[in-house]
N, C-alpha and C positions, 0 to 999 in steps of 0.2 A: 115415746117417753119411757124411761126406766125409773122404777120406783123401788126403794129399798127401805125396810124397817129392821132395826137391829136390837137384839137382846145382848146380854153380856157374853153368852157363849158364842153367838154368831159373830160378835165383834172381834173375837179372837182370830177370825179369818183375815183381819186387816184389809177390809175392802178399800180398793183404790180404783180410780178410773182416769183415763186420759181424755175423756170427753169434757166439753164445756159443762160445768155443773152449777146448779143453783141449790144452795143448801138452805134447808128450813128446819128450825127447831120448833116444832109446833107445840110440844109438851102437852099438858093437860088442858090448855086453853085454845086448842086448835079451832074450836067452834067460833072463836073470835074473828077469824079470818076466812070462814067457810065461803062467804059470798065472793071473796076475791080468789081464794085458792082453787075452788072447784072449777070455775070457768077456765082458769089457766091450765089445770091438769088435763081437762078435756081437750083443749086446743092442741097441746103438745103430746097427746097420747101416742101418736105414731111418729114422733120426731126423735130419732136416736141421737140428735146432736144436743139435746137438752135433757139433763137428768135432775130429777127432784129426789131428795133423800130426807128421811126423817131419822134423826139420831135418837138413840134410846135416852130416856130421861136421866139415867145415872151419869151420863157424860156431859150434861149441859153445863155444870159448874166448871169443869175443866175447859170446855170450849170458850165459855164466856170470860173466864179468868185469863186464858191465853191471849185472847184478842181484845180484851177490855170491852166486851159487848154487854150492854145492859140486858136484863132479863126481858124487858119489853122494848120494842116489839119482838115477837117470836119468829119473825122472818129474817133470815140472814142470807144475803145474796153474795156470791163470790164474784167480785168485780176486779178484773185484771189481776187475778191470782190472789186477791186478799179479801177476807170476809168484811162485810159492811152491813151493819144493822139498818133495816129499812122499814118504813111503815107506809106502804102504798095506800092511797085514798080509795082506789077502786081497781078492778081487774084491768082496766085500760092502762092506767099508770104502771101497773105491775108488768103488763105485757111490753110496754115501751122500754122499761128497764132491761127486760130480757133481750129484746131486739137490739138495743143499743150495745149490749155486751156481746152479742153474737157478731155484730158488725165490727167490733174492736179488734185490735191485732192479737190480743191474748185471750182468745175465746176458749182455749183448751186449758183447763187449770184444775188444781187439786180441790177436794172438798173438805177433807178432814184435817184437824190440827195435828202437827207432828208429835205432840206429847202423847197422843192416844192411838196413833196409827203410823206405820212406816210411810216413807215418802212415796207419792205416786210418780208416774212418769208425766212430766209437764212438757208438752210437745208443741212446737211451732210448725207452721206450714212453710213450704218453700216459697221464696220470693217469686212474685209474678202470678201466684195463684190467688183466685178469689176465695173468700171464706167458704162459699158453697162447694167449690172444687176440693178444698181442703177436707171438709166434712165428708164428701163423697169418697175421697181417697182413704180417709181414716176408717170409714165404715167398711170399705173393701178389705182393708188390712185386717180389721178385727174379725171379719167373717172367716178368715183363715186361721184364727187363733182359738183353741179350745178353751172355753170358759174365760174370756178375756177380763171379766170383771173381778176375778179372783186375784189377779196379779196387777202390779203397778207398772209393768212394762209390756209392750206389745211388739210384735214383729214389725220391723221397720226396714225399708230399703231406701237407697239414695234418691229414688225418684218421687218419694212421697214425703214422709215426715221423719223427724229425728230429734234427738236430744243431744245437747253439746255443752261443754264447759266454755264459758265466755272468757277469753284471755284478757279482755279489756277490764274485767272486774278487778279492782285493787283492794288490798287490805293494808291499812296504814302500817308503816314501819315502827312507829313509836306509840306509846300508850297501851292501854289494855285492849285486848281483842276478845270479843264475845264469841260464844259458840255460833251464834246466828251469823256473824260475819264470815266465819269459816264455812258454815253450811251454805250460805248464799253464794259464796265464791264457787263452791263446787257445783252447785246445781243451777248456775246461770245457764240460759239457753239462748240460741239465736237461730237465724234462718239459713245458716250455711248448709250446703249439701253434704251428705255423708261422705262423698268421694273426696272431699277436701283433705281428709286425714286418713291415713292407713290404720286399719285395726288388725292387721296381720302381725304375727310374731316377728319382731325385728332382730336382725343379727348385728346391727350397728348401733353404737351408743349415740350416734348423731340423729337417729330416728326416734319416733315417739314410742317409748317402751314402758311408760308408766300407765298401766291400765287401772282405771279408777272405777270401783264397783261399790255401789251402795247395797247393803244387805238387808232386805226385808225378811222377816222371820220365816215366811212361808214360800219364799222363792225357791222353786225346785228344779229349775232348768240349769243346764250346763252350757257355759259358753265355750265353743270349740274354736280355738285359735287357728285351726287349719282351714276354716272357711274363708271365702273370698272377702276382700277388703270392703266390699260394698254391701255386706249382709250382716245384720244383727239377728242372731238366732233365737227363736222362741221368745221367752219372756226376759232374757238377759241382754240388756243393752249396755255397751261399755263406752262411756265418754273417755277421752284421752287428754293427757297433758304431756308436753315434751319434757326432756330431762331438766332443763333449767327451771321451768315452772315448778316441777316436782320438788327439786332441791330448795327452791326459794321459799315455798309456802308450806310444804308438808314433810319436812325433815324431822318429824317428831320422834321416830323410833331410833334415831342415831344412824340410820342407813343412808347411804348416798348412792345415787345412780350415775355419778360422774364417770365411773370406770366399769359400768355394768353393760354387758352386751346381750343380756337375755331379758325377756319380759318381766315386769314387776307388777305384782298384784297389790293394790292398796285397798285394804279391807276396812269398812266402816261397820260399826254396830252400835246399838243403842238400847238401853233398858233403864227405866225409871229416870228419864230425863238426862242420863249420862251417855256420853259419846266416847268412843275409843277408836284408835287407829293402829293398825299393824301393817307391816310391809313384808311381803314374801316374794322371793325371787325363784323363778322356775326355769329349769334348763331344758325342758322339752314340753311339747304340747300335752303328752299323756299325763305327766305329773301335774301340770298346770290345771288341766281339766279335772283330775281326780281331787286335787286340793280344793278347787272351787266347789265341786259337788259336796265334799265333806263339810265345807264351810256353810253353804246355804242350807244344808240339812240340819245344821245345828251342832255338829260334833265339835266345833271349835268355839262355841258360844261362851263357855265358862271363862276362858282367858281374855275375852274381848271386853267385858263389862268393867271398864275403868274410866275415870274422869278424863276428859280430853285435856291434854297438855296445852298450855298457852303457846301462841306463836313466839318464837325466839326474837330477841331484838336484832336489829340490822347487823350489829357487829358479830353476832353469833352465826350469821349465814356464811361468812367468809373469813378464814384465818388470816388471809392477806389484809383484809380490812382492819382487823385487830392489830396486826403488826404495823400497818401504816399509821394508825392512830397513835400507837405507842412510840414509834420513831418520831412522829411529829411532835408529840409532847416532850420527848427527850431533847429534840432539836430546839424547841422553844426555850426550855430550861437552860440548855448550854448557851444559846445565843444571849439570853438574859444575863448569865454569869459573865460571859465575855464582855458584854457591854459595861457591866459594873466594873470589871477589872480595868478595862480601857479608860473608863472615867477616872478611876482612882489613880491610874498611872499618869494620865494627862495632868491631873491636878498636882501630883507630886513633881512632875517635870517643871510645871509653871512656878511652883514654890522655889525650886532650886534656882531658876533663872532670876527670880526676884532677889 
């Protein structure tokens, strides 16, 4: 079991973990649950698949406000990726909650709210694997990563675990779209294998050339596009979208990938609850890697902190759509005028005959 306690200065490190996590905000009344808490911490002391964490008191208001969690009880369990306030009657009930969560499909999930920490890597296991095998594989992966708890991403290969954008996630065409809808679309995940999509630099606009990277403030790795398609290097994992998906949902910056045959880097950044998106096109691997290095080290942060633009209406996605609607409207008006003229003409002819 891993246990972390944070002060303000330590929290600046933006702790994230890809493990299954149980969050507890014990605060000053932690003795209230000592008879439940202590047996559980002893039981899972050597279990790296379960993490208990105590957040510093100064963050409790933000956490409770974000997730509408009451100050009592002080135990908050992350169930299927979402915080849930619980008040177990005894350590047996508490243990059952943990075991039920471990056995569920989404046992690997984030612990901290996005307002106070950058996103973690939320990882699913490959289909056909038991949860125990997934945990074993994840542990083996983390064993090869230096200080894995400092970063939100871990080294992943196609035979174990991966993060992926879910293409089936939809954002409505009409009405207002919240930041959470955009965020949820980007960070959906599934059980597809990494080999399903190429992550090499593509020289064809028909290939997947929209590289989507979320920017945690302390991510210091460089993603090398020259690596093999089945490898995510170091702490930088790159989910992908194809050209049509990118143009449909993320054409905020006025750029289009329709006629682009080089990789595109879609950059996300966040400060004070504000999100921003920028697009950069790279013509070779060296420039791409150098730009990414500068970006993750913070050299481009100043220009990134702007409010996220709303998704455009459906008509804004396609000029042909706007033209078709305009022609349709004109056609309806002309048809209506013709009908009126014909009616008047017929009435006039009938009057003459009489």
